[in-house]
C-alpha positions in Angstrom: 0.0 0.0 0.0 1.1 3.5 -0.6 3.3 4.9 2.2 1.8 8.4 1.8 -1.2 7.3 3.8 0.3 6.2 7.2 -2.8 4.5 8.5 -3.5 2.4 5.3 -1.6 -0.7 6.1 -3.1 -1.1 9.6 -6.4 0.0 8.3 -6.6 -2.5 5.5 -5.8 -5.3 7.9 -8.6 -4.0 10.2 -11.0 -3.7 7.3 -10.3 -7.1 5.8 -9.9 -8.9 9.2 -6.5 -10.1 8.2 -4.3 -11.5 11.0 -1.1 -11.0 9.1 0.0 -9.9 5.8 2.9 -11.4 4.0 4.1 -13.5 1.1 2.1 -16.6 0.4 -0.9 -15.3 2.3 -4.1 -15.1 0.2 -5.8 -11.8 0.8 -9.6 -12.0 0.4 -12.0 -9.2 1.1 -14.3 -9.7 4.1 -15.4 -6.1 3.8 -15.6 -3.4 1.1 -18.1 -5.6 -0.7 -21.3 -3.8 -1.6 -23.6 -6.1 -3.4 -26.6 -5.2 -5.4 -27.0 -1.9 -3.6 -27.9 -3.6 -0.3 -26.0 -5.6 2.3 -25.5 -9.4 2.2 -27.0 -11.4 5.0 -23.9 -12.8 6.7 -21.1 -12.0 9.1 -19.6 -10.1 6.3 -22.7 -7.9 6.1 -22.8 -7.5 9.8 -19.3 -6.0 9.6 -20.7 -3.7 6.9 -23.9 -2.9 8.8 -25.0 0.8 8.6 -23.0 3.1 10.9 -23.8 6.6 12.1 -23.6 8.9 9.2 -20.7 11.3 9.1 -21.8 14.8 9.4 -20.6 16.8 6.4 -21.6 20.3 5.4 -24.2 20.4 2.6 -22.2 20.5 -0.6 -23.9 23.7 -1.8 -23.3 25.7 1.4 -20.2 27.8 2.1 -18.2 26.6 5.0 -15.0 27.5 7.0 -12.3 25.5 8.6 -8.6 25.0 9.0 -8.3 21.2 8.8 -10.9 20.2 6.3 -10.5 17.1 4.1 -10.0 17.5 0.4 -13.0 17.5 -1.7 -13.2 15.2 -4.8 -15.8 16.0 -7.4 -17.0 13.3 -9.8 -19.6 14.1 -12.5 -21.9 17.1 -12.4 -22.6 18.7 -9.0 -24.0 21.9 -7.5 -21.4 22.9 -4.9 -20.3 25.8 -2.8 -16.9 25.7 -1.1 -14.4 26.4 1.6 -13.6 30.0 2.4 -9.9 30.0 2.0 -9.2 33.6 3.2 -10.9 35.9 5.6 -12.9 38.7 3.9 -10.5 41.3 2.4 -12.0 44.8 1.9 -10.2 47.2 -0.4 -10.9 50.2 -2.6 -10.6 54.0 -2.0 -13.8 53.9 0.0 -13.8 50.2 1.1 -16.2 49.4 -1.7 -14.6 46.0 -2.7 -15.0 42.8 -0.8 -12.8 39.9 -2.0 -13.5 36.2 -1.4 -11.7 32.9 -2.3 -14.1 29.9 -2.4 -12.3 26.5 -2.8 -14.6 24.1 -4.6 -12.4 21.0 -5.0 -9.1 19.6 -3.8 -8.3 18.3 -7.3 -8.4 19.7 -10.8 -11.8 19.6 -12.3 -13.1 19.9 -15.9 -15.3 23.0 -15.8 -17.2 25.5 -13.8 -20.5 26.6 -15.4 -23.2 28.9 -14.0 -22.7 30.6 -10.6 -25.5 31.5 -8.3 -25.6 34.4 -5.9 -28.3 33.2 -3.5 -31.0 32.2 -6.0 -29.9 34.4 -8.9 -28.1 32.5 -11.7 -25.1 34.2 -13.4 -24.4 32.3 -16.6 -21.1 31.9 -18.4 -22.4 34.3 -21.1 -22.9 37.0 -18.4 -19.2 36.9 -17.4 -16.6 38.3 -19.8 -13.0 37.0 -20.3 -11.7 39.2 -17.4 -14.4 37.9 -15.0 -16.6 41.0 -15.1 -20.3 40.2 -14.6 -21.8 42.0 -17.7 -25.4 40.9 -17.5 -28.3 40.4 -15.1 -28.8 41.8 -11.6 -25.1 41.9 -10.7 -23.8 43.5 -13.9 -21.0 45.8 -13.0 -21.2 44.8 -9.4 -19.1 41.7 -9.2 -16.0 40.0 -10.7 -16.0 36.2 -10.9 -12.8 34.5 -11.9 -12.9 30.7 -12.3 -9.8 28.5 -11.7 -10.0 24.8 -12.4 -7.0 23.7 -10.4 -4.7 22.9 -13.4 -1.0 22.5 -12.6 0.8 25.8 -13.0 -2.4 27.9 -13.1 -1.6 31.6 -12.4 -2.4 33.4 -9.2 -5.4 35.7 -9.2 -4.2 39.1 -10.3 -7.2 41.0 -8.9 -6.4 39.6 -5.4 -2.7 40.2 -5.9 -3.4 43.9 -6.6 -5.7 44.0 -3.5 -3.3 42.7 -0.9 0.4 41.9 -0.6 -0.5 38.7 1.3 -1.7 37.1 -1.9 1.2 36.9 -4.4 2.3 35.0 -7.5 3.0 31.8 -5.5 -0.7 31.5 -4.4 -1.6 29.6 -7.6 -3.8 27.0 -6.0 -2.3 24.1 -8.0 -4.7 21.2 -7.7 -7.4 23.3 -6.2 -10.4 24.5 -8.2 -11.8 27.7 -6.8 -13.7 30.9 -7.4 -12.1 34.3 -6.9 -14.9 36.8 -6.3 -14.9 40.6 -5.8 -18.1 42.2 -4.8 -18.7 46.0 -5.4 -20.7 47.6 -2.6 -24.2 48.7 -3.6 -27.0 48.7 -1.2 -29.5 48.5 -4.1 -28.0 45.2 -5.2 -26.7 43.6 -2.0 -29.7 44.2 0.2 -29.0 41.4 2.6 -25.2 41.5 2.8 -22.9 39.2 0.9 -24.8 36.5 -1.0 -24.3 32.7 -0.5 -22.4 31.5 -3.6 -22.7 28.1 -5.3 -21.9 26.9 -8.8 -22.5 24.0 -11.2 -19.3 22.0 -11.8 -18.1 19.3 -14.0 -15.7 17.2 -11.9 -12.5 15.3 -12.4 -11.2 13.8 -15.6 -10.5 10.1 -15.1 -8.5 7.4 -16.8 -10.6 5.3 -19.2 -8.8 2.0 -19.9 -11.1 1.3 -22.8 -9.3 4.1 -24.7 -5.8 2.7 -24.0 -3.8 0.4 -26.2 -4.1 -2.2 -23.5 -6.3 -1.6 -20.4 -4.2 -0.2 -17.6 -1.0 0.2 -19.7 -0.9 4.0 -19.7 -3.1 5.4 -16.8 -1.3 8.7 -16.7 -1.4 9.4 -20.5 -3.6 12.4 -21.1 -4.9 10.9 -24.3 -6.8 8.3 -22.3 -8.0 10.7 -19.5 -11.4 12.4 -20.0 -14.4 13.8 -18.1 -16.8 10.9 -17.2 -19.8 10.1 -15.0 -19.1 6.4 -15.2 -19.0 4.9 -11.6 -16.5 2.2 -12.4 -14.0 4.7 -13.9 -14.5 7.1 -10.9 -14.0 4.2 -8.4 -10.7 3.2 -10.1 -9.6 6.9 -10.0 -10.5 7.2 -6.3 -8.4 4.2 -5.4 -5.4 5.7 -7.2 -5.6 9.2 -5.8 -2.5 9.7 -3.6 -4.4 11.3 -0.8 -7.0 8.5 -0.8 -5.3 5.2 -1.1 -2.5 6.0 -3.5 -2.9 2.6 -5.1 -0.6 1.5 -7.9 -2.4 1.0 -11.2 -0.7 -2.4 -11.4 -2.8 -3.6 -8.4 -6.2 -2.9 -10.1 -7.8 -5.6 -12.3 -8.4 -3.4 -15.4 -10.2 -6.1 -17.4 -12.9 -6.1 -14.7 -12.9 -2.2 -14.7 -13.6 -2.3 -18.5 -16.4 -4.8 -18.1 -18.0 -2.8 -15.3 -17.6 0.5 -17.2 -19.3 -1.0 -20.2 -22.2 -2.2 -18.1 -22.6 1.3 -16.7 -22.6 2.9 -20.1 -25.2 0.7 -21.6 -28.4 2.6 -22.7 -31.6 1.9 -20.8 -35.0 2.8 -22.2 -36.9 5.3 -20.0 -40.3 6.9 -20.4 -41.7 8.4 -22.4 -39.4 7.5 -25.3 -35.8 8.2 -24.3 -32.7 6.5 -23.0 -30.0 7.1 -20.4 -26.9 5.4 -19.1 -27.6 2.5 -16.8 -25.5 3.8 -13.9 -23.9 7.2 -13.4 -21.8 8.9 -10.8 -22.4 12.5 -9.9 -21.2 13.0 -6.3 -19.1 14.9 -3.9 -16.4 12.8 -2.1 -13.9 13.6 0.6 -10.4 12.4 1.2 -10.6 9.8 3.9 -9.1 10.6 7.3 -9.4 7.0 8.7 -10.1 3.5 7.6 -13.8 3.8 8.1 -13.9 6.9 5.9 -12.0 4.9 3.2 -14.5 2.1 3.4 -17.4 4.6 3.2 -15.9 6.2 0.1 -15.5 2.9 -1.7 -19.0 1.8 -0.7 -20.4 5.0 -2.1 -18.9 4.6 -5.5 -19.7 0.9 -5.7 -23.3 1.8 -4.8 -23.3 4.1 -7.8 -23.2 1.1 -10.0 -25.2 -1.2 -7.7 -22.1 -3.4 -7.6 -19.2 -4.5 -5.6 -15.5 -3.7 -5.0 -13.0 -5.8 -3.0 -9.4 -6.7 -2.7 -8.4 -10.3 -3.6 -5.3 -12.0 -4.9 -3.2 -8.9 -4.9 -5.6 -6.7 -6.9 -8.6 -4.5 -6.5 -11.6 -6.0 -8.3 -14.9 -4.4 -9.1 -18.3 -5.4 -10.7 -21.3 -3.4 -11.8 -24.7 -4.7 -10.7 -25.6 -7.1 -13.4 -26.2 -10.8 -14.1 -23.2 -12.7 -15.4 -23.0 -16.1 -16.9 -22.2 -18.8 -14.3 -18.5 -19.5 -13.9 -18.5 -22.4 -11.4 -20.5 -25.5 -10.6 -20.7 -27.1 -7.1 -22.6 -30.2 -5.9 -22.9 -32.3 -2.7 -19.8 -34.1 -3.8 -17.7 -30.9 -3.3 -18.8 -30.5 0.3 -16.0 -30.9 2.9 -17.8 -29.9 6.0 -21.0 -28.6 7.5 -23.4 -26.3 5.7 -25.9 -23.8 7.2 -28.7 -21.9 5.7 -29.4 -18.2 6.5 -32.9 -17.2 5.7 -34.5 -13.7 5.8 -33.4 -11.5 8.7 -36.1 -10.3 11.1 -38.2 -7.4 10.1 -36.8 -5.5 13.0 -33.3 -5.8 11.7 -34.3 -4.3 8.4 -33.2 -7.2 6.2 -36.8 -8.1 5.4 -38.6 -5.7 3.1 -41.1 -5.5 0.2 -41.0 -1.8 -0.7 -38.1 0.6 -1.3 -37.9 4.3 -0.7 -35.1 6.7 -0.1 -33.2 9.8 -1.2 -31.1 11.0 -4.1 -29.8 14.4 -5.3 -32.2 15.7 -7.9 -30.5 17.7 -10.7 -33.9 18.7 -12.0 -34.6 20.4 -8.6 -31.4 22.5 -8.4 -29.4 19.5 -7.0 -31.4 19.3 -3.7 -31.6 16.0 -1.8 -35.1 14.7 -2.3 -37.2 11.5 -2.1 -37.3 9.5 -5.3 -40.6 8.0 -6.3 -41.0 4.9 -4.0 -41.1 1.5 -5.5 -43.7 -1.0 -4.2 -45.2 -4.4 -5.1 -48.8 -5.3 -4.2 -48.0 -9.0 -4.8 -45.1 -8.8 -2.3 -47.1 -7.0 0.2 -50.0 -9.5 -0.1 -47.5 -12.3 0.4 -45.9 -10.6 3.5 -49.2 -9.4 4.9 -48.1 -5.7 5.2 -45.9 -3.1 3.6 -42.3 -3.1 4.9 -40.0 -0.4 3.8 -36.3 -0.5 3.0 -34.8 3.0 3.3 -31.9 3.6 1.1 -29.7 6.5 -0.2 -28.3 6.9 -3.7 -25.6 9.6 -3.3 -24.3 9.2 -6.8 -27.7 9.5 -8.6 -29.1 12.8 -9.8 -32.0 11.5 -11.9 -35.4 10.3 -10.4 -35.7 7.5 -13.1 -32.3 6.1 -12.4 -33.0 6.1 -8.6 -36.3 4.3 -9.3 -34.5 1.8 -11.5 -32.0 1.0 -8.7 -34.9 0.6 -6.3 -36.6 -1.8 -8.6 -33.5 -4.0 -8.7 -33.4 -3.9 -4.9 -37.1 -4.8 -4.7 -36.6 -7.8 -6.9 -33.7 -9.0 -4.6 -36.0 -8.8 -1.6 -37.3 -12.2 -2.6 -33.8 -13.7 -2.6 -33.6 -14.4 1.1 -31.5 -17.6 1.4 -27.7 -17.7 1.8 -25.9 -21.0 2.2 -22.7 -21.0 4.2 -20.7 -24.2 3.6 -17.2 -25.7 3.7 -16.1 -27.1 0.3 -13.1 -29.0 -1.0 -10.3 -27.2 -2.7 -10.9 -29.1 -6.0 -13.7 -26.9 -7.3 -14.1 -24.2 -4.7 -10.6 -22.8 -4.7 -11.2 -21.1 -8.1 -14.4 -19.5 -7.0 -14.1 -15.7 -7.0 -16.0 -13.3 -4.8 -19.0 -11.9 -6.6 -18.8 -14.6 -9.3 -22.0 -16.3 -10.4 -22.3 -20.1 -10.4 -24.8 -23.0 -10.0 -25.1 -25.2 -6.9 -27.0 -28.5 -6.4 -27.5 -29.5 -2.8 -30.7 -31.5 -2.3 -30.6 -30.9 1.5 -31.4 -27.2 1.0 -33.6 -27.7 -2.0 -31.2 -26.3 -4.6 -30.9 -28.0 -8.0 -28.6 -26.1 -10.3 -29.6 -23.0 -8.3 -28.0 -19.8 -9.6 -26.0 -18.2 -6.8 -23.5 -15.4 -6.3 -20.4 -15.8 -4.1 -20.5 -13.1 -1.4 -17.9 -14.6 0.9 -14.7 -16.6 0.5 -12.3 -17.9 3.3 -9.4 -20.3 3.3 -9.7 -22.8 6.1 -6.8 -24.8 7.7 -8.2 -28.3 6.8 -7.4 -27.2 4.0 -10.8 -26.2 2.6 -12.7 -23.2 1.3 -15.6 -21.7 3.2 -18.1 -20.0 0.9 -21.1 -17.8 1.4 -23.5 -18.3 -1.5 -26.6 -16.1 -2.1 -29.4 -17.2 -4.4 -30.0 -14.9 -7.4 -32.1 -15.0 -10.5 -31.1 -14.4 -14.1 -33.8 -11.7 -14.4 -32.9 -9.9 -11.2 -30.8 -7.3 -13.0 -32.9 -7.0 -16.2 -33.6 -3.4 -17.1 -37.2 -2.4 -16.1 -39.7 -1.8 -18.9 -40.7 1.8 -19.4 -44.1 1.0 -17.8 -42.4 0.0 -14.6 -41.4 3.6 -13.9 -43.6 6.2 -12.3 -43.4 9.5 -13.9 -44.8 12.5 -12.0 -47.7 14.2 -13.7 -47.4 17.7 -14.9 -47.7 20.2 -12.1 -49.0 23.7 -12.8 -47.5 26.0 -10.4 -49.3 29.2 -9.4 -47.9 32.2 -11.1 -47.0 34.8 -8.5 -48.0 38.4 -9.2 -44.6 40.1 -9.0 -44.8 43.5 -7.3 -44.6 46.2 -10.0 -44.4 49.9 -9.2 -46.9 52.2 -10.9 -46.1 54.8 -13.6 -44.8 58.2 -12.6 -47.1 61.2 -12.4 -46.7 64.7 -13.8 -44.2 63.7 -16.4 -43.2 67.0 -18.3 -40.6 68.2 -20.8 -39.2 71.7 -21.4 -37.0 72.6 -24.4 -33.7 74.4 -23.6 -30.8 75.5 -25.7 -29.0 72.3 -26.7 -31.1 70.2 -24.4 -34.5 69.0 -23.1 -35.3 69.0 -19.4 -37.6 66.2 -18.1 -39.3 66.2 -14.6 -41.8 63.9 -12.9 -43.2 62.8 -9.5 -42.5 59.3 -8.2 -45.4 56.8 -8.2 -47.4 56.6 -5.1 -46.2 53.0 -4.4 -42.5 53.7 -5.1 -40.3 51.3 -3.2 -36.8 52.1 -1.8 -34.2 51.9 -4.6 -36.6 52.5 -7.5 -35.0 53.6 -10.8 -36.3 55.5 -13.8 -35.6 54.9 -17.5 -36.1 57.5 -20.2 -37.0 56.2 -23.7 -37.1 58.0 -27.1 -38.7 57.3 -30.5 -39.3 59.3 -33.7 -43.1 58.7 -33.5 -45.7 58.8 -30.8 -46.0 55.0 -30.9 -45.2 52.2 -30.4 -43.3 52.3 -27.2 -41.8 48.8 -28.1 -39.7 50.5 -30.8 -38.3 53.2 -28.4 -34.7 53.2 -27.3 -33.5 54.0 -23.8 -31.5 57.3 -24.1 -30.2 57.8 -20.6 -28.8 55.6 -17.8 -31.2 54.3 -15.1 -31.4 57.1 -12.4 -33.0 57.4 -8.9 -33.4 61.1 -9.5 -36.8 62.7 -10.6 -35.4 64.8 -13.4 -33.1 64.3 -16.4 -31.5 66.9 -18.7 -31.0 65.3 -22.1 -28.5 67.0 -24.4 -29.5 67.5 -28.0 -27.7 68.8 -31.1 -30.8 69.4 -33.2 -34.4 70.8 -32.8 -36.2 67.8 -34.2 -39.3 66.9 -32.3 -39.3 63.3 -30.9 -41.4 61.4 -28.4 -40.5 60.2 -24.9 -41.6 57.7 -22.2 -40.6 57.1 -18.6 -40.6 53.6 -17.2 -40.0 52.5 -13.6 -37.7 49.6 -12.6 -36.8 47.7 -9.4 -33.1 46.8 -9.7 -33.0 44.1 -7.0 -35.5 41.9 -8.9 -35.2 43.4 -12.4 -38.9 44.0 -12.4 -40.1 46.8 -14.7 -43.2 48.8 -13.8 -45.5 51.3 -15.3 -44.9 53.5 -18.3 -45.8 57.2 -18.6 -47.5 58.4 -20.8 -49.4 55.5 -22.4 -47.4 53.2 -24.7 -49.4 54.5 -27.7 -48.8 58.2 -27.1 -45.3 59.4 -26.2 -44.6 62.8 -24.8 -43.5 65.2 -27.6 -40.4 67.4 -26.9 -37.5 69.1 -28.7 -34.7 71.5 -27.9 -35.5 75.2 -28.0 -32.4 75.9 -30.1 -29.0 74.5 -30.7 -25.6 76.2 -30.8 -23.7 75.6 -34.0 -21.4 72.7 -33.4 -17.8 73.5 -32.8 -15.6 72.9 -35.8 -12.2 74.0 -37.0 -10.0 74.1 -40.1 -6.3 73.7 -40.5 -4.2 75.7 -43.0 -2.2 74.5 -44.7 -2.8 70.8 -44.4 0.9 70.0 -44.3 4.1 71.9 -43.5 7.7 70.9 -44.2 11.3 71.9 -44.5 13.9 70.4 -46.7 17.4 71.9 -46.6 20.9 70.7 -45.9 20.9 72.3 -42.5 21.0 70.2 -39.3 18.6 72.6 -37.6 15.4 73.6 -39.5 12.0 75.2 -38.9 8.9 74.6 -41.0 6.3 77.1 -42.2 3.4 78.0 -39.9 0.3 75.9 -39.5 -2.8 77.8 -38.4 -6.1 76.6 -36.8 -9.3 78.5 -37.5 -12.3 77.5 -35.2 -15.9 78.1 -36.2 -19.1 77.5 -34.3 -19.2 76.6 -30.6 -18.9 79.2 -28.0 -15.9 81.6 -27.9 -13.3 82.0 -26.4 -11.3 79.1 -27.6 -8.3 77.4 -26.2 -5.8 75.3 -28.2 -3.7 72.3 -27.2 -1.1 70.9 -29.7 0.0 67.4 -29.3 1.4 64.6 -31.5 -1.3 62.4 -32.8 1.3 60.0 -34.2 5.0 60.1 -34.9 6.7 63.3 -34.0 9.9 61.8 -32.7 12.7 64.4 -32.8 10.3 67.2 -33.7 9.2 70.1 -31.5 6.1 72.2 -31.4 7.0 75.8 -31.2 3.8 77.2 -29.6 1.8 74.5 -27.8 -1.2 76.6 -26.8 -1.4 79.1 -29.8 -3.7 78.9 -32.8 -0.7 79.1 -35.1 2.7 77.4 -34.7 5.7 76.2 -36.5 7.7 73.0 -36.0 11.4 72.6 -35.6 14.2 70.0 -35.4 17.8 70.1 -34.4 20.7 67.7 -34.9 19.1 66.2 -38.1 21.5 63.9 -39.8 22.3 63.9 -43.5 19.5 62.2 -45.5 17.4 61.9 -42.3 13.6 62.6 -42.4 11.6 63.3 -39.2 7.8 63.3 -39.6 4.6 63.1 -37.6 0.9 64.1 -37.4 0.4 67.0 -35.1 -3.1 67.4 -33.6 -4.6 70.6 -32.3 -7.6 70.2 -29.9 -9.8 73.2 -29.8 -12.0 73.6 -26.7 -14.7 76.2 -26.5 -16.3 77.9 -23.5 -18.9 75.2 -23.2 -16.2 72.5 -23.0 -17.0 71.2 -26.5 -13.9 70.0 -28.3 -12.9 69.6 -31.9 -9.5 68.3 -33.2 -7.8 68.9 -36.5 -4.4 67.6 -37.7 -1.5 68.7 -39.9 1.2 66.7 -41.5 4.8 67.7 -40.5 8.0 66.7 -42.2 11.6 67.9 -41.9 14.4 66.5 -44.1 18.1 67.2 -44.2 19.2 66.7 -47.8 22.7 65.7 -48.9 22.7 67.4 -52.4 25.4 70.1 -52.3 27.3 71.0 -55.5 30.4 72.9 -56.3 31.0 74.1 -59.9 34.3 73.5 -61.6 35.9 76.7 -62.8 38.7 78.0 -65.0 39.8 81.4 -63.6 42.0 83.2 -66.2 43.4 86.7 -66.6 45.1 87.9 -69.8 47.2 91.1 -69.6 49.8 92.9 -71.8 53.4 93.2 -70.7 54.5 94.6 -68.3 51.3 94.3 -66.1 50.7 91.3 -63.7 48.3 88.5 -64.8 46.6 87.5 -61.5 44.0 84.6 -61.3 42.5 83.9 -57.8 39.7 81.7 -56.2 38.1 82.4 -52.8 36.1 80.1 -50.5 34.2 82.2 -47.9 31.2 81.1 -45.8 27.9 80.6 -47.6 28.9 82.6 -50.6 31.3 79.7 -51.2 32.9 80.8 -54.5 34.3 84.2 -55.4 36.1 84.6 -58.6 38.7 87.2 -59.6 39.0 88.9 -62.0 35.5 89.7 -63.0 34.1 89.9 -59.5 31.7 87.0 -60.3 30.5 84.5 -57.7 28.8 81.1 -57.5 26.8 80.1 -54.4 26.2 76.5 -53.3 23.7 74.7 -55.4 21.5 74.5 -52.3 21.2 77.4 -50.0 20.6 77.4 -46.3 23.7 75.6 -45.2 25.1 76.1 -41.8 28.7 77.0 -42.0 29.7 75.0 -39.0 28.3 71.8 -40.5 30.8 71.7 -43.4 34.5 72.0 -44.0 36.7 72.2 -47.2 40.1 71.1 -48.4 42.2 72.3 -51.4 44.7 69.9 -53.0 47.2 71.0 -55.7 47.0 68.8 -58.8 49.6 70.7 -60.8 51.5 73.9 -60.6 51.7 76.0 -57.5 49.6 78.6 -55.8 50.0 81.3 -53.3 47.7 82.4 -50.5 45.3 79.8 -49.0 46.2 76.6 -47.2 46.3 73.4 -49.1 46.1 69.8 -48.0 44.2 70.5 -44.7 40.4 70.4 -43.9 39.2 73.8 -42.6 35.7 75.0 -41.7 33.9 77.1 -44.2 33.9 80.0 -41.7 37.6 80.4 -42.5 38.0 82.5 -45.8 40.7 81.3 -48.1 42.0 82.6 -51.4 44.4 80.8 -53.8 46.2 82.7 -56.5 48.4 82.2 -59.6 50.4 85.3 -60.8 52.3 85.8 -64.1 54.5 88.9 -64.3 56.5 88.1 -67.5 55.4 87.3 -71.0 54.0 83.9 -71.2 51.4 81.6 -69.5 51.4 80.4 -65.9 48.8 77.8 -64.7 47.9 75.7 -61.6 45.1 73.2 -61.0 43.4 72.7 -57.7 40.9 70.1 -56.5 38.4 71.6 -53.9 36.4 69.1 -51.7 33.5 69.8 -49.4 32.5 67.3 -46.7 30.0 67.3 -43.7 31.6 67.3 -40.3 29.2 64.8 -38.7 30.1 61.8 -41.0 33.2 63.0 -42.8 31.4 62.2 -46.0 32.6 64.2 -49.1 29.5 65.8 -50.6 31.0 67.9 -53.4 34.2 68.0 -55.5 35.3 70.5 -58.1 38.4 71.1 -60.3 39.6 74.8 -60.3 42.1 75.9 -62.9 44.0 79.2 -62.2 45.7 80.7 -65.3 47.6 83.9 -65.8 48.7 85.0 -69.4 51.0 88.0 -70.2 51.2 89.0 -73.8 54.0 91.0 -75.3 53.1 94.6 -76.2 55.2 94.5 -79.2 
């Protein structure tokens, strides 16, 4: 047995009545056998006799505690849960109440509708963030659902509410609701509501899906949500905090057979079918051997069958008839036999009618009485009606509960059990719960069909068997006519309280609005709200649209932007119940009203629609963008912002009607752009926004023209040719006093530098071979003072300082010519 449950080894010995456990000892269950939904009439059954019921909180009621056993949910159940934290109140005004409600101590499949008291909140009324968006509690609650999956994240709302709940509070393996209530006395009239929800329980291993039954019990491909009692029982045995049983110690072939029996379709009235046996129940992790026994009994009862430990494995059977597997006769007897007949009426073993309780899904999962099953023939034979009281904790359908009771009623006639000692030859292979035939003339049995309900190895050696008579038809499915279906019940329709219509409902036209006033109805309850509706015609009201939020006030000012006449109605409403009341005026004649006048709507224009700058400068400023407002109520204020883009751009005047835009440090070939928005606000707080496109580009195109500078003179004068580089005027030529500017104007002198290199000849004046800023004026000259020609060739380069990239190159020829005067 699993070491994680310290009391299991001792408890199993106590449960099974085993004196010692060791190799070579055959372990056979003397307990944990629940046969046919009732108790066998033997010493075994005495050990299993009903004990005082453990008091557990109702599954659909909130509860508190510090040492509560884990809950295990199988199938579909209506449950509340354990309050895991004390109430946490947060919010600026203490308006938020936080609650953690743990539903299950294991991962479950789903959480469906949630109920606050008797009000259902469906999945459709809760958005992806947990906000309740529909119904009475819309906007007044947050419901976040956690299924207990490994690694699920901690609830962020609670983490934001308190530092005591952090990212480590994930609740792995715990399904829970995280709820935040928003204080509102109109909604929560009786303090915090009791919370419950409809759940779909654990996913369980289904060996029928596996490659070989029991081969891969942890493979997710073979694990699914199920209400099959056999699968739930096998899962229960393997849970580490229940028994922690190894899958290798479960007879999976028997699980498959039992599961198939449970899933078989049974005909029910009027013309439907349902699974033969289902399991929809709330279990608890056992805290002692008796609790373990009760848990296994409960799930075995779900399939009217049996579960026991024998031959090193857990074995289970669904309540059904099986083909006889063994045959015993007088020749197999090896000792005394005794016959147990019906127990006394006082002890409860003698009965001819069955009644009891189940949890009715059709009645909001309340524990109710199922329709009793009786037999007039049995009562006549017995002389009176004798009840057997039972409980079906896994059953949530009245017809299934009746069907189980019918099986029990049939077995009430099977009152004989033979206890005998048999030889090993044929008796050793008899298995508990197996069906066989027995012929013993002394007890009047000739090929009597029996079921083994007890097996013990005696020292002779011999086998002691307890054999109960059964019939091949005991487990036949009832005919549809055997069920009792309740007749249709017409419930009285209560007259919900509805407030009357308001009185003195009037309307007055104003500039840009209509003012509505009224008096409350004479029977107005506390918390009544009023709804204003509008339509283009005087009728019908059913086509009108609500045009203002619900209000507890007795007047509404409705803003209008036109003077068109429309028609209005006022309806009352009670928020706590959602009940709507009277309508004023009549639904066929709305109240006409319109605005007295309207102020021209605020508007504005932008001129121009775009501004830009495109020069070679690193610092630039665009042209001016001007906003011109119209309409609205003067004076106006202006607020410039970037609607998109705008990185590296500045707005010169953020609060003026007109502004330019600038940029500094613009790199060569870089463009900065954005959409600037100006929001105009008038004296009535109306707003209007317009936009302008802004672009600033620093271009790289700068050109320097090649030149031949030449002077021709007659001897004996000087022939002087010179070239000057000076600031933005760039090129000055002598003689002739002509000049060339840069091909692109607007340069910043400090952004560029120049270098002159001698290609041929020699020059005087300006520096050559070195880069110098344009702010330094330089002149290069070539002079001829004698007859003849003198020439020099220079290469002038211009580069930007930031990247040292050469942007322009030109060849300059300086030539002086002196002609003879002769």
